[in-house]
N, C-alpha and C positions, 0 to 999 in steps of 0.2 A: 601235766607240765613238769619242765624240770625244776626241782627246788630254786628258792630263788640264792644259794648259795652256789649256785651249780656252774661253771666255767667253760664246761664242755661235757657235750656229749655225741655219742654214735649210736645211730639207729640204723638197726638191720633186723628184717623180718617185721615191722610193723604194720598194721592196717592202716590206709590209706586216711583214714576220719581221726585217727587218734596222732597220725605223725603230723599232719597239717596242723592240728591243734596245740602240737609240743612246740611245732618252728612257731608257731604265729604266738606264740606265749613266748618265745625266745628272740623275739625279731627283733627287737629295739633295745636289747640286752648285752653286753659283751661277752656272749657266749657262742665258743665255735663248736659249731654243727657239722657232723661230718656222717655220711651214708652212703650207701651202694645203688648206683645207676642213673643214669640222666633223669629218671623220674623225680629222684631226691633234691637235687636241683630246681628243679620244675617245681617242685611241692614250697620252696624258699628254705632250703637249704642252702648252706655256704659252700663245703665242699663234696663232691660225689664222688668214689671212685669207678672206674670202669676199667674192669679186668678185661673184659672182652674186646677190647678196643688195642693192637697193635700201635705202637710208639706213644701212646696216652695212658698216663695209671688215672688220671684224675681229671677232674674240671672243676673251675670256679666258677661262681654267682656270685657277680662282682655288685651287684644291687644289693643281696642281702649281707654280706661282708661289708659294705657301706653303712645301710642302716642300725649292724649293730653294733657299729664306732669300735671295733675292732682295727688295729693296725697290722697289715700284711706286708711282707717283704714283698715287695714286686720280683725279686728275684726266685720265690715260691711261686708265684702265679704262674712264672714264665716255665717252669720245669713241668705245669699241665698244659700246656700247650701242645698241641699235635707235632711230632718230628716233622712234618713236608711244610709245617709254617716256618720251622725255624732255620735260621743263613745257612746254606750249604746243605742243608736237608730234604 
């Protein structure tokens, strides 16, 4: 699990079991979690980088963000929306 004084961690290349354990340990703490692929958000991560999707660079798991008690600027969340959802896009 992340250390008690951890403010953020980026997960890449983790096995599913250890990843889920680390995310569960950080779930109710104000720890920013970033990973790769939609599986990361499905496992409880907050922000997942989606390099393979055109028009969207990342997705946000709002439930995980809320549970962590982090405050995220809504403009940041808008950046993660696919371009087709944006006005005029």
